[in-house]
LOKOL-601886 format. One record per residue: x, y, z of N, C-alpha, C, O in turn. Coordinates in pm, whole numbers, padded with zeros to 5 digits, always signed. Layout:
XYZXYZXYZXYZ/...
***
This chain:
-09809-11269-00522-09931-11335-00568-09903-11431-00684-09990-11456-00767/-09781-11485-00688-09745-11579-00795-09664-11695-00739-09560-11733-00793/-09714-11751-00628-09643-11859-00561-09646-11991-00637-09569-12082-00607/-09735-12001-00738-09732-12121-00822-09610-12121-00913-09562-12226-00954/-09559-12000-00943-09438-11990-01026-09316-12030-00945-09232-12107-00992/-09306-11977-00825-09197-12015-00735-09226-11957-00598-09313-11871-00583/-09154-12003-00497-09171-11953-00362-09037-11904-00306-08930-11942-00353/-09047-11820-00207-08928-11768-00140-08862-11881-00062-08930-11959+00005/-08731-11891-00069-08660-11995+00005-08676-11971+00155-08662-11858+00202/-08705-12075+00229-08728-12062+00373-08596-12044+00447-08492-12095+00405/-08602-11971+00558-08481-11941+00636-08410-12069+00680-08289-12081+00666/-08486-12164+00734-08425-12289+00783-08366-12369+00667-08267-12440+00684/-08426-12358+00552-08374-12427+00434-08238-12369+00396-08143-12443+00374/-08230-12238+00389-08104-12172+00355-07995-12204+00457-07881-12231+00421/-08032-12200+00585-07935-12231+00691-07882-12373+00678-07764-12398+00701/-07970-12466+00642-07927-12606+00629-07832-12625+00512-07748-12715+00514/-07846-12540+00410-07765-12554+00289-07625-12496+00302-07531-12548+00242/-07610-12391+00379-07485-12314+00382-07360-12398+00407-07260-12378+00338/-07361-12491+00503-07239-12571+00526-07196-12651+00403-07078-12677+00384/-07295-12689+00318-07263-12772+00201-07231-12688+00079-07199-12741-00027/-07240-12556+00095-07195-12466-00010-07054-12415+00017-06991-12354-00070/-07006-12440+00139-06876-12386+00178-06782-12493+00231-06696-12541+00158/-06797-12532+00357-06698-12620+00421-06716-12768+00386-06619-12838+00358/-06841-12816+00387-06866-12957+00358-06891-12975+00208-07000-13012+00165/-06787-12948+00130-06802-12944-00015-06763-13074-00083-06757-13078-00206/-06739-13179-00009-06688-13304-00066-06783-13368-00166-06905-13356-00155/-06724-13436-00264-06802-13511-00363-06857-13637-00295-06780-13714-00238/-06990-13659-00300-07049-13774-00231-06997-13909-00277-07013-14009-00207/-06935-13914-00395-06883-14041-00446-06742-14070-00396-06689-14179-00418/-06681-13973-00329-06545-13992-00275-06550-14077-00149-06646-14070-00072/-06445-14158-00128-06448-14250-00014-06395-14188+00114-06415-14244+00222/-06327-14073+00106-06273-14012+00228-06384-13939+00304-06494-13919+00251/-06355-13901+00426-06458-13852+00517-06530-13728+00468-06650-13714+00490/-06459-13637+00401-06524-13515+00352-06634-13548+00251-06741-13488+00251/-06604-13645+00165-06705-13688+00068-06819-13764+00134-06935-13749+00095/-06785-13845+00233-06887-13924+00299-06983-13840+00384-07096-13881+00409/-06937-13722+00428-07028-13628+00496-07138-13585+00399-07255-13578+00436/-07099-13558+00277-07198-13520+00175-07292-13636+00145-07412-13617+00131/-07235-13755+00134-07317-13874+00108-07419-13895+00219-07536-13924+00192/-07375-13880+00343-07465-13898+00457-07575-13792+00457-07690-13821+00492/-07540-13671+00418-07639-13562+00414-07747-13592+00310-07865-13565+00333/-07707-13647+00197-07803-13683+00092-07900-13788+00142-08021-13776+00125/-07846-13892+00204-07931-14001+00252-08021-13955+00366-08132-14005+00381/-07972-13862+00447-08054-13808+00555-08175-13733+00496-08287-13747+00546/-08152-13655+00391-08261-13585+00325-08358-13683+00260-08480-13664+00265/-08304-13787+00200-08390-13888+00136-08484-13950+00239-08601-13976+00210/-08431-13975+00358-08513-14034+00465-08620-13937+00514-08733-13978+00541/-08587-13809+00524-08686-13708+00566-08801-13699+00465-08918-13694+00503/-08766-13698+00338-08866-13687+00233-08954-13811+00230-09076-13802+00217/-08892-13929+00241-08967-14054+00241-09062-14060+00361-09173-14111+00349/-09018-14008+00475-09103-14008+00594-09227-13921+00572-09337-13959+00611/-09208-13805+00509-09322-13717+00484-09419-13780+00384-09541-13769+00401/-09367-13845+00282-09450-13903+00176-09499-14043+00209-09578-14101+00134/-09452-14099+00321-09489-14235+00362-09452-14339+00256-09534-14420+00214/-09326-14333+00216-09274-14433+00122-09135-14474+00170-09089-14429+00275/-09068-14558+00094-08934-14603+00129-08829-14506+00073-08848-14454-00037/-08721-14483+00146-08615-14396+00093-08563-14443-00042-08524-14361-00126/-08561-14573-00064-08511-14628-00190-08603-14597-00309-08566-14621-00424/-08722-14544-00281-08816-14509-00387-08805-14363-00428-08880-14316-00514/-08713-14290-00365-08694-14148-00393-08569-14128-00478-08459-14169-00440/-08587-14064-00594-08475-14031-00682-08468-13880-00698-08569-13816-00730/-08351-13822-00675-08335-13677-00689-08312-13640-00835-08237-13706-00907/-08379-13532-00877-08366-13482-01013-08340-13332-01007-08324-13275-00899/-08337-13268-01124-08316-13124-01128-08446-13046-01114-08444-12923-01113/-08560-13115-01103-08688-13046-01087-08802-13125-01147-08785-13236-01197/-08921-13065-01141-09040-13132-01191-09034-13163-01338-09081-13269-01381/-08977-13075-01417-08968-13098-01562-08887-13222-01594-08927-13305-01676/-08772-13235-01529-08691-13356-01553-08765-13481-01506-08763-13583-01574/-08830-13473-01391-08904-13589-01339-09013-13632-01436-09031-13751-01461/-09086-13534-01492-09190-13567-01590-09130-13629-01716-09182-13728-01768/-09021-13571-01764-08954-13626-01882-08908-13769-01858-08926-13855-01943/-08851-13793-01743-08802-13927-01709-08916-14027-01708-08904-14137-01761/-09029-13988-01647-09142-14079-01634-09192-14127-01770-09224-14244-01787/-09198-14036-01868-09248-14074-02000-09141-14135-02088-09165-14237-02153/-09024-14076-02092-08920-14123-02184-08856-14253-02136-08786-14320-02213/-08878-14288-02011-08837-14419-01961-08897-14531-02044-08839-14639-02055/-09013-14504-02103-09084-14608-02179-09012-14646-02308-09042-14750-02366/-08918-14564-02352-08843-14597-02474-08766-14726-02457-08744-14800-02553/-08726-14753-02333-08646-14875-02308-08720-14976-02222-08668-15083-02191/-08843-14942-02182-08905-15018-02075-09005-15123-02118-09027-15219-02044/-09066-15109-02235-09177-15198-02267-09199-15211-02417-09177-15115-02490/-09240-15328-02463-09275-15345-02604-09408-15277-02637-09439-15258-02755/-09485-15242-02537-09611-15170-02558-09580-15027-02600-09472-14975-02571/-09674-14963-02667-09641-14832-02722-09756-14731-02715-09773-14649-02805/-09835-14739-02609-09952-14651-02599-09950-14576-02467-09942-14637-02360/-09958-14443-02474-09958-14357-02357-10089-14278-02354-10139-14236-02458/-10143-14260-02236-10264-14178-02218-10231-14064-02123-10177-14086-02014/-10264-13943-02163-10248-13827-02076-10370-13737-02098-10464-13777-02166/-10368-13616-02044-10483-13527-02063-10443-13406-02146-10324-13380-02167/-10542-13332-02191-10518-13214-02274-10467-13095-02193-10423-12996-02252/-10472-13102-02061-10438-12984-01981-10313-13003-01895-10294-12932-01797/-10231-13099-01933-10108-13123-01856-10008-13009-01873-10021-12925-01962/-09909-13008-01784-09797-12914-01795-09722-12944-01925-09723-13056-01974/-09657-12842-01978-09581-12858-02103-09473-12966-02092-09437-13028-02192/-09422-12990-01972-09320-13094-01955-09374-13231-01992-09302-13316-02043/-09503-13252-01965-09567-13378-02003-09609-13374-02150-09582-13469-02224/-09673-13266-02191-09724-13260-02328-09613-13268-02432-09627-13335-02534/-09502-13199-02406-09391-13203-02503-09316-13337-02497-09263-13382-02598/-09312-13398-02380-09254-13533-02371-09341-13633-02445-09292-13723-02512/-09473-13615-02432-09567-13702-02504-09551-13685-02655-09556-13782-02730/-09533-13561-02698-09512-13534-02840-09384-13602-02890-09381-13659-02999/-09279-13596-02809-09154-13663-02842-09176-13814-02856-09124-13877-02948/-09254-13870-02763-09279-14013-02769-09358-14050-02895-09337-14157-02952/-09447-13962-02937-09519-13984-03064-09421-13987-03181-09430-14072-03269/-09327-13893-03180-09228-13887-03288-09139-14011-03290-09083-14046-03393/-09127-14076-03174-09047-14199-03165-09129-14324-03194-09081-14436-03177/-09254-14305-03240-09334-14418-03283-09439-14465-03185-09507-14564-03210/-09455-14395-03075-09558-14433-02979-09691-14367-03015-09695-14266-03086/-09797-14425-02966-09931-14368-02984-09972-14300-02854-09959-14359-02747/-10022-14178-02864-10062-14102-02745-10205-14054-02761-10242-13997-02863/-10286-14079-02658-10422-14026-02652-10427-13914-02548-10374-13928-02438/-10489-13802-02584-10501-13686-02496-10647-13675-02452-10733-13632-02529/-10674-13714-02328-10810-13719-02277-10867-13579-02258-10796-13488-02214/-10994-13562-02291-11060-13433-02277-11096-13405-02132-11092-13494-02046/-11131-13279-02106-11174-13237-01972-11306-13162-01986-11342-13119-02095/-11376-13146-01874-11501-13070-01878-11475-12921-01858-11359-12879-01857/-11580-12842-01842-11565-12696-01836-11494-12647-01711-11457-12530-01702/-11476-12737-01613-11403-12700-01491-11263-12762-01486-11189-12741-01390/-11228-12837-01589-11095-12894-01597-11081-13035-01543-10969-13083-01525/-11192-13102-01516-11186-13239-01465-11173-13338-01579-11245-13330-01679/-11082-13432-01564-11058-13533-01667-11181-13621-01687-11249-13657-01591/-11208-13654-01811-11320-13740-01847-11284-13886-01815-11210-13949-01891/-11335-13937-01704-11298-14071-01659-11350-14181-01751-11284-14283-01770/-11468-14159-01808-11524-14258-01901-11435-14270-02024-11406-14380-02071/-11393-14157-02076-11305-14157-02193-11171-14222-02160-11115-14296-02242/-11120-14194-02042-10994-14256-01999-11004-14407-02001-10918-14475-02057/-11109-14460-01941-11124-14605-01935-11144-14665-02074-11092-14773-02103/-11217-14595-02159-11241-14645-02295-11113-14649-02379-11099-14734-02467/-11021-14558-02350-10897-14550-02429-10794-14655-02389-10704-14686-02468/-10804-14710-02269-10705-14809-02224-10716-14935-02310-10825-14988-02333/-10602-14982-02358-10598-15102-02441-10487-15195-02392-10417-15164-02295/-10472-15307-02460-10368-15403-02422-10228-15347-02447-10130-15400-02395/-10220-15240-02528-10090-15180-02558-10057-15060-02469-09950-15000-02483/-10148-15025-02378-10125-14908-02293-10017-14939-02190-10029-15034-02112/-09910-14859-02191-09802-14883-02095-09786-14771-01993-09700-14780-01905/-09867-14665-02004-09862-14560-01903-09981-14466-01917-10021-14429-02027/-10036-14428-01800-10129-14316-01790-10059-14209-01709-10003-14238-01603/-10062-14084-01757-09999-13974-01684-10100-13859-01671-10136-13795-01770/-10143-13835-01548-10241-13730-01519-10191-13649-01400-10139-13706-01304/-10205-13517-01404-10159-13433-01295-10255-13439-01175-10375-13461-01190/-10197-13420-01057-10277-13416-00934-10360-13288-00928-10478-13290-00893/-10296-13177-00962-10362-13047-00958-10312-12964-01074-10192-12959-01101/-10404-12897-01143-10364-12819-01259-10293-12692-01217-10336-12622-01125/-10183-12663-01284-10099-12549-01247-10160-12415-01286-10121-12312-01232/-10254-12414-01380-10314-12287-01422-10443-12257-01348-10457-12149-01290/-10538-12351-01349-10670-12323-01291-10694-12392-01158-10799-12372-01096/-10598-12473-01113-10605-12529-00978-10695-12648-00960-10714-12693-00846/-10752-12702-01067-10843-12816-01056-10774-12936-00991-10667-12978-01034/-10836-12991-00887-10787-13112-00822-10848-13232-00894-10968-13259-00880/-10768-13302-00969-10819-13412-01050-10862-13531-00964-10811-13550-00853/-10956-13611-01012-11005-13728-00936-10905-13844-00943-10934-13949-01000/-10788-13822-00885-10680-13920-00901-10709-14053-00830-10658-14157-00872/-10790-14050-00725-10826-14177-00658-10903-14267-00754-10878-14387-00761/-10998-14208-00829-11073-14284-00928-10982-14328-01043-10996-14439-01095/-10890-14241-01082-10796-14276-01189-10708-14392-01147-10680-14482-01227/-10664-14391-01022-10583-14501-00970-10659-14633-00976-10602-14736-01011/-10788-14630-00943-10869-14752-00945-10883-14805-01088-10877-14926-01111/-10901-14714-01183-10914-14756-01323-10783-14820-01370-10785-14926-01433/-10671-14756-01339-10542-14810-01382-10513-14944-01315-10459-15036-01377/-10549-14954-01188-10528-15080-01116-10615-15191-01177-10571-15306-01188/-10737-15157-01215-10829-15254-01275-10770-15316-01401-10788-15435-01426/-10699-15235-01481-10645-15284-01608-10495-15313-01601-10433-15348-01702/-10437-15299-01484-10295-15328-01468-10204-15233-01544-10100-15274-01595/-10244-15105-01551-10167-15004-01626-10092-14914-01528-10153-14863-01434/-09962-14894-01547-09886-14803-01459-09940-14660-01468-09987-14616-01573/-09934-14590-01355-09983-14452-01348-09874-14359-01296-09813-14384-01192/-09852-14252-01371-09763-14145-01326-09848-14022-01294-09940-13989-01369/-09817-13956-01184-09888-13836-01145-09789-13721-01127-09691-13732-01054/-09817-13611-01196-09741-13487-01177-09802-13415-01057-09912-13360-01066/-09731-13416-00945-09782-13357-00821-09708-13229-00784-09706-13189-00667/-09647-13165-00882-09564-13047-00856-09642-12937-00785-09594-12881-00687/-09763-12906-00834-09840-12798-00772-09912-12844-00646-09948-12762-00562/-09934-12973-00633-10010-13025-00519-09927-13032-00391-09981-13017-00281/-09798-13054-00404-09714-13074-00286-09722-12955-00191-09704-12840-00231/-09750-12984-00065-09761-12880+00036-09898-12818+00046-09926-12743+00139/-09986-12851-00051-10120-12794-00053-10230-12895-00028-10343-12857+00004/-10199-13023-00043-10292-13131-00007-10209-13241+00059-10090-13253+00032/-10270-13322+00145-10196-13435+00204-10158-13536+00096-10240-13567+00009/-10037-13587+00101-09993-13691+00008-09933-13805+00089-09827-13791+00149/-10003-13918+00090-09959-14037+00162-09945-14150+00061-10043-14213+00022/-09822-14175+00018-09799-14273-00088-09825-14416-00044-09840-14505-00128/-09829-14439+00087-09860-14574+00134-10006-14611+00105-10044-14728+00108/-10088-14509+00077-10230-14531+00049-10263-14506-00098-10381-14505-00136/-10161-14486-00179-10184-14455-00320-10138-14572-00408-10046-14646-00372/-10203-14587-00520-10165-14691-00617-10106-14624-00740-10167-14623-00848/-09987-14568-00724-09920-14501-00834-09782-14563-00855-09719-14612-00761/-09737-14561-00979-09605-14614-01011-09498-14507-00996-09387-14535-00951/-09533-14382-01036-09438-14271-01029-09511-14142-00994-09629-14125-01025/-09439-14051-00927-09495-13921-00894-09384-13817-00897-09276-13839-00844/-09412-13702-00960-09313-13596-00976-09335-13483-00875-09448-13447-00843/-09223-13428-00825-09227-13316-00732-09116-13217-00767-09017-13253-00830/-09136-13092-00725-09035-12988-00747-09012-12910-00618-09107-12876-00547/-08885-12882-00586-08851-12821-00460-08888-12675-00447-08929-12632-00339/-08875-12598-00555-08892-12454-00540-09038-12411-00522-09066-12292-00506/-09130-12507-00525-09270-12476-00495-09298-12480-00345-09405-12438-00301/-09203-12529-00266-09227-12544-00121-09118-12478-00037-09094-12518+00077/-09053-12377-00092-08952-12305-00014-08813-12364-00019-08727-12324+00060/-08789-12457-00109-08655-12510-00134-08597-12434-00254-08669-12358-00318/-08469-12453-00284-08410-12382-00398-08460-12434-00532-08515-12543-00540/-08441-12355-00635-08471-12398-00771-08366-12498-00817-08252-12497-00768/-08404-12583-00909-08307-12678-00964-08295-12808-00888-08196-12879-00904/-08396-12841-00805-08394-12968-00735-08537-13023-00731-08632-12949-00706/-08551-13151-00756-08682-13214-00755-08670-13362-00725-08563-13412-00688/-08782-13431-00740-08788-13573-00705-08872-13647-00808-08971-13594-00859/-08832-13769-00836-08922-13864-00900-08938-13980-00802-08842-14051-00773/-09059-13997-00751-09091-14116-00670-09118-14231-00766-09194-14216-00862/-09056-14344-00740-09077-14464-00821-09109-14580-00729-09026-14621-00648/-09229-14633-00740-09269-14747-00659-09171-14862-00678-09126-14889-00789/-09139-14929-00570-09038-15035-00575-09074-15148-00671-08987-15223-00716/-09203-15161-00703-09247-15268-00793-09249-15225-00940-09287-15303-01028/-09209-15102-00965-09209-15054-01104-09065-15044-01153-08978-14992-01083/-09040-15093-01273-08905-15091-01329-08878-14956-01393-08950-14913-01483/-08773-14890-01347-08731-14762-01405-08591-14777-01461-08504-14834-01397/-08570-14727-01581-08438-14731-01642-08362-14603-01615-08421-14503-01573/-08233-14605-01638-08152-14485-01618-08195-14377-01717-08230-14406-01831/-08191-14253-01671-08231-14140-01755-08110-14063-01805-08106-14018-01919/-08010-14049-01718-07885-13983-01756-07774-14085-01735-07756-14135-01624/-07699-14116-01839-07595-14217-01831-07461-14156-01792-07429-14042-01829/-07383-14232-01719-07253-14185-01673-07211-14262-01550-07188-14383-01556/-07200-14191-01437-07159-14255-01313-07271-14336-01249-07376-14359-01309/-07245-14378-01125-07337-14469-01055-07428-14398-00956-07488-14464-00870/-07441-14266-00965-07523-14193-00870-07671-14236-00879-07717-14288-00980/-07742-14211-00770-07885-14244-00760-07912-14389-00802-07998-14418-00884/-07833-14477-00741-07847-14621-00763-07841-14657-00911-07918-14740-00960/-07747-14590-00981-07718-14613-01122-07833-14573-01215-07839-14618-01330/-07925-14489-01166-08040-14449-01247-08028-14307-01301-08089-14274-01403/-07950-14222-01233-07935-14084-01280-07793-14038-01253-07761-13994-01142/-07709-14048-01354-07569-14009-01338-07558-13858-01322-07647-13783-01364/-07449-13813-01262-07415-13673-01240-07389-13652-01092-07464-13700-01006/-07282-13580-01062-07250-13549-00923-07368-13477-00860-07421-13381-00916/-07408-13523-00743-07530-13474-00681-07519-13327-00639-07412-13278-00603/-07631-13260-00644-07646-13121-00600-07669-13124-00449-07782-13107-00402/-07561-13146-00374-07572-13177-00231-07646-13069-00153-07740-13099-00079/-07605-12944-00168-07666-12836-00090-07816-12827-00117-07895-12810-00023/-07855-12838-00241-07998-12828-00273-08076-12949-00223-08191-12936-00181/-08014-13066-00227-08079-13185-00173-08100-13170-00023-08206-13205+00030/-08000-13117+00045-08013-13091+00190-08125-12990+00214-08207-13008+00305/-08129-12884+00134-08235-12784+00147-08372-12843+00121-08469-12807+00188/-08381-12932+00024-08509-12995-00006-08557-13079+00112-08675-13078+00146/-08464-13151+00174-08501-13229+00292-08553-13141+00404-08650-13175+00472/-08488-13026+00423-08532-12932+00527-08669-12875+00494-08752-12856+00584/-08695-12847+00366-08826-12794+00325-08936-12896+00349-09045-12860+00395/-08910-13022+00317-09009-13127+00344-09036-13139+00492-09151-13158+00534/-08931-13129+00572-08945-13139+00717-09037-13029+00770-09118-13051+00860/-09023-12909+00712-09105-12795+00756-09250-12807+00712-09337-12742+00770/-09278-12887+00611-09417-12903+00566-09506-12961+00674-09627-12940+00675/-09446-13034+00766-09523-13095+00875-09570-12992+00978-09663-13020+01054/-09507-12875+00982-09539-12776+01084-09674-12710+01055-09690-12640+00955/-09771-12734+01143-09904-12670+01133-09966-12686+00995-10026-12592+00942/-09953-12805+00937-09999-12828+00800-10148-12795+00783-10185-12719+00694/-10232-12851+00868-10376-12831+00853-10416-12685+00876-10502-12633+00805/-10353-12619+00974-10384-12479+01001-10347-12391+00882-10421-12299+00847/-10233-12419+00820-10190-12341+00704-10287-12357+00588-10319-12260+00519/-10334-12480+00567-10426-12507+00458-10559-12433+00481-10613-12372+00389/-10610-12439+00603-10737-12373+00635-10726-12222+00619-10816-12157+00567/-10614-12166+00664-10593-12021+00652-10588-11980+00504-10651-11883+00463/-10511-12055+00426-10495-12022+00285-10628-12034+00211-10660-11950+00127/-10705-12137+00242-10835-12156+00178-10928-12039+00209-10999-11990+00121/-10929-11996+00334-11014-11884+00374-10976-11757+00298-11063-11682+00254/-10847-11733+00285-10801-11615+00212-10834-11627+00063-10877-11529+00002/-10814-11744+00007-10848-11767-00135-10996-11739-00159-11032-11670-00255/-11081-11793-00073-11226-11775-00091-11266-11629-00079-11354-11583-00151/-11202-11556+00011-11231-11413+00026-11198-11339-00104-11277-11257-00152/-11081-11367-00160-11039-11299-00283-11133-11333-00398-11174-11245-00473/-11168-11461-00412-11259-11502-00519-11396-11435-00504-11451-11384-00601/-11449-11435-00383-11580-11373-00359-11579-11226-00399-11674-11177-00461/-11473-11156-00364-11463-11013-00396-11444-10990-00546-11500-10896-00602/-11367-11075-00609-11344-11061-00754-11474-11082-00832-11500-11013-00930/-11554-11177-00787-11678-11208-00859-11783-11098-00844-11885-11100-00914/-11759-11005-00755-11848-10889-00743-11818-10785-00851-11898-10695-00875/-11702-10798-00914-11663-10703-01017-11732-10737-01149-11765-10853-01175/-11753-10637-01233-11821-10657-01361-11736-10740-01457-11615-10719-01470/-11801-10834-01522-11735-10908-01630-11624-11002-01587-11536-11034-01666/-11627-11047-01460-11524-11140-01411-11580-11281-01409-11689-11306-01357/-11505-11373-01467-11545-11514-01468-11437-11598-01402-11318-11583-01432/-11477-11686-01311-11382-11776-01245-11352-11893-01337-11444-11955-01391/-11226-11923-01356-11184-12038-01435-11148-12152-01342-11066-12137-01252/-11212-12269-01364-11189-12382-01275-11301-12394-01173-11388-12307-01165/-11300-12501-01095-11409-12527-01000-11403-12432-00880-11298-12376-00849/-11515-12414-00816-11523-12328-00698-11465-12398-00575-11404-12333-00490/-11484-12528-00565-11444-12599-00444-11325-12692-00464-11224-12680-00394/-11335-12784-00559-11231-12885-00576-11112-12826-00650-11078-12869-00761/-11049-12726-00587-10935-12660-00647-10830-12638-00539-10861-12641-00420/-10708-12616-00581-10601-12586-00487-10638-12467-00400-10696-12370-00448/-10605-12475-00272-10635-12365-00181-10556-12240-00217-10588-12130-00172/-10453-12257-00297-10365-12147-00334-10405-12077-00463-10351-11971-00495/-10498-12134-00538-10520-12092-00677-10643-12005-00697-10752-12036-00648/-10624-11895-00770-10732-11808-00815-10704-11776-00961-10602-11715-00992/-10794-11817-01050-10775-11791-01192-10904-11733-01247-11010-11796-01239/-10896-11613-01302-11014-11544-01352-10988-11490-01492-10873-11476-01535/-11096-11460-01562-11087-11389-01689-11172-11263-01680-11284-11266-01627/-11118-11152-01730-11192-11027-01738-11254-11016-01877-11188-11038-01978/-11382-10982-01880-11451-10970-02007-11396-10855-02091-11389-10865-02214/-11356-10746-02024-11316-10625-02098-11177-10575-02063-11153-10454-02060/-11086-10668-02036-10951-10623-02002-10849-10727-02045-10864-10846-02015/-10746-10683-02115-10644-10774-02166-10534-10797-02062-10493-10705-01991/-10488-10922-02054-10379-10955-01962-10252-10878-01994-10180-10837-01903/-10225-10857-02123-10100-10789-02160-10100-10643-02116-09994-10580-02110/-10217-10589-02086-10228-10454-02031-10229-10459-01879-10167-10376-01812/-10301-10556-01825-10320-10566-01681-10192-10602-01606-10161-10542-01503/-10116-10699-01657-10000-10748-01583-09892-10642-01561-09839-10633-01450/-09858-10561-01661-09762-10453-01635-09813-10351-01533-09735-10297-01454/-09944-10326-01535-10004-10233-01438-09991-10289-01297-09960-10216-01203/-10015-10419-01281-09998-10482-01150-09853-10475-01106-09824-10446-00990/-09763-10502-01198-09620-10496-01165-09579-10355-01122-09501-10338-01028/-09631-10256-01191-09604-10116-01156-09649-10085-01014-09591-10000-00946/-09753-10156-00969-09805-10139-00833-09753-10247-00737-09816-10277-00636/-09638-10304-00772-09568-10400-00685-09647-10528-00658-09639-10585-00549/-09723-10572-00756-09798-10697-00743-09746-10796-00847-09750-10768-00967/-09699-10910-00801-09651-11016-00889-09767-11110-00920-09825-11169-00829/-09801-11122-01046-09909-11211-01088-09871-11268-01224-09768-11231-01280/-09954-11356-01277-09920-11418-01405-10044-11440-01489-10157-11431-01440/-10021-11468-01615-10129-11498-01708-10160-11647-01706-10277-11688-01712/-10056-11728-01697-10072-11873-01693-09950-11930-01622-09905-11874-01522/-09898-12039-01671-09777-12097-01615-09657-12008-01643-09646-11950-01751/-09567-11996-01545-09446-11918-01566-09361-11976-01680-09286-11904-01745/-09375-12106-01702-09299-12172-01809-09344-12127-01947-09275-12151-02046/-09461-12063-01955-09513-12016-02083-09509-11864-02093-09567-11806-02185/-09441-11800-01999-09436-11654-02000-09378-11604-02132-09280-11659-02183/-09439-11501-02186-09393-11446-02313-09464-11506-02433-09452-11454-02544/-09537-11614-02412-09610-11676-02523-09730-11589-02559-09798-11535-02472/-09756-11577-02688-09873-11502-02734-09989-11596-02765-10094-11552-02812/-09969-11724-02740-10074-11822-02765-10174-11823-02650-10137-11795-02536/-10300-11856-02679-10398-11867-02571-10367-11987-02483-10296-12078-02525/-10419-11987-02363-10397-12097-02269-10456-12226-02324-10575-12233-02354/-10372-12329-02338-10422-12459-02386-10518-12520-02284-10607-12598-02320/-10500-12485-02158-10588-12537-02053-10728-12480-02069-10826-12555-02068/-10738-12349-02083-10869-12285-02097-10939-12324-02227-11061-12340-02229/-10863-12339-02333-10923-12384-02459-10981-12525-02443-11091-12553-02492/-10908-12611-02376-10957-12748-02353-11081-12749-02266-11163-12841-02276/-11096-12648-02181-11212-12637-02094-11331-12571-02164-11436-12551-02103/-11314-12537-02292-11424-12482-02368-11435-12331-02365-11536-12275-02409/-11333-12263-02313-11336-12118-02312-11310-12064-02453-11248-12131-02535/-11358-11943-02478-11333-11880-02606-11186-11842-02619-11114-11836-02519/-11142-11816-02740-11003-11774-02760-10974-11645-02685-10865-11629-02629/-11071-11553-02683-11052-11427-02612-11032-11452-02462-10943-11392-02401/-11112-11539-02404-11099-11572-02262-10966-11643-02235-10901-11620-02133/-10928-11730-02328-10805-11807-02310-10680-11721-02328-10571-11757-02283/-10696-11606-02394-10584-11514-02412-10566-11420-02293-10459-11363-02274/-10672-11405-02211-10670-11300-02109-10703-11346-01968-10782-11281-01899/-10646-11458-01923-10669-11496-01784-10573-11421-01691-10471-11367-01733/-10609-11418-01565-10520-11369-01460-10511-11478-01355-10612-11521-01299/-10389-11523-01327-10369-11623-01221-10303-11557-01101-10194-11501-01111/-10371-11563-00988-10313-11526-00860-10292-11654-00782-10383-11735-00771/-10174-11673-00730-10147-11795-00652-10084-11753-00519-09972-11702-00515/-10158-11775-00414-10119-11728-00280-10058-11841-00198-10057-11956-00241/-10009-11806-00081-09974-11908+00017-10004-11855+00156-10058-11746+00172/-09967-11934+00257-10007-11902+00395-09939-11776+00449-09978-11726+00554/-09839-11725+00379-09771-11604+00426-09835-11477+00371-09802-11367+00415/-09926-11491+00275-10000-11375+00228-10098-11330+00336-10151-11412+00411/-10122-11202+00343-10208-11146+00448-10339-11093+00389-10351-11073+00269/-10436-11071+00477-10563-11013+00438-10540-10872+00382-10606-10831+00286/-10447-10799+00441-10416-10663+00395-10362-10666+00252-10396-10580+00170/-10276-10763+00222-10224-10775+00086-10337-10806-00011-10343-10751-00121/-10426-10895+00030-10539-10930-00054-10626-10808-00084-10668-10787-00198/-10651-10728+00018-10733-10608+00000-10664-10508-00093-10729-10442-00174/-10532-10498-00083-10458-10409-00171-10467-10454-00316-10488-10373-00407/-10453-10584-00337-10462-10638-00473-10600-10613-00533-10613-10575-00649/-10703-10633-00453-10839-10609-00500-10861-10462-00534-10928-10428-00632/-10804-10375-00453-10813-10231-00480-10749-10195-00613-10805-10119-00693/-10630-10250-00637-10558-10221-00762-10631-10280-00882-10636-10218-00988/-10688-10399-00866-10763-10460-00976-10887-10379-01010-10924-10367-01127/-10952-10323-00909-11066-10236-00934-11024-10111-01011-11093-10068-01103/-10911-10054-00972-10858-09937-01043-10823-09974-01187-10851-09898-01280/-10764-10090-01204-10724-10134-01338-10846-10152-01427-10842-10116-01545/-10952-10207-01373-11071-10230-01454-11132-10097-01501-11176-10085-01615/-11134-09999-01413-11186-09868-01450-11096-09801-01554-11144-09730-01643/-10966-09824-01539-10869-09756-01626-10860-09820-01765-10846-09751-01866/-10870-09955-01768-10838-10025-01893-10955-10100-01957-10936-10167-02059/-11073-10093-01901-11181-10176-01953-11214-10146-02099-11272-10229-02168/-11177-10025-02146-11205-09992-02285-11095-10040-02379-11111-10037-02501/-10981-10087-02321-10869-10131-02404-10885-10279-02433-10830-10362-02361/-10958-10312-02535-10986-10453-02569-10946-10481-02713-10961-10594-02761/
***
């Protein structure tokens, strides 16, 4: 029940990777045939990914994951423009927020747009903040904690109106909503492999061919001289296989997951003192985020683990933090509510029986721990 944190590697993905972990181990930069097999495998994966996203293979850059892609998108501005103003939202992933903080320390001005009680970005405020010095807007497609699907189509129109580049963090959205880049007006988009059954440590930064991107890691000439370092061939191959599998029964998987999500939410809301965080409809089909009025997350999560249920309080990247959720605080929740959310994130492989078991354990937990506040 924590698929937003990571997903199990798919069988076909693992099978595709094995030859490049053992026999086809050549360095893609080598000119002999063993190296060129690796080079060809990389380009084959790039073409598969571009086909799924409806973009050009030359617009796909491989990274170590969503965090690096987000960092690259923002820190690219250090060398890219005399303008010095960035706009993002208060509920972005830490990879964006901490990169934005770094850019502030380097002399840039950053505005953090507010959100409403369901986590939707304030579009009026966004448009008002855009100035002649704005060189990037960065807003996530879907929030990783509460699942809010942001109005990115409207955001794209605003950015296009003022000629401002737009970066979108689509790490949680990939595989859960259709993404057709041929119909989008974005300059950059971040993705991560381990959210879709690929291995950890591999991701993508999509860069529109009309947007200038500078090198992020200096060294060799890999990734068209934009990201030095010998390529992670096996993981790139696995990522291509994972993207290829996303096409299989896509709509059926989404409908099934949505139905299961709605069932779990409906049952949870029948429990005493349960509040849903985020919108009821315009949210990821995989996301369920609730707060218990009389139960602490630090008590609940170990109890769930004891009963073989994997769940989280917020983003896995913030695990161990004693701070309240910055997302829930921005949405106007109390500190108590922001300290005690429960995030369940399902996928199409979860079953109705598993859902019923989780609900049973949560009911037991509420009876057992509701006085521990």
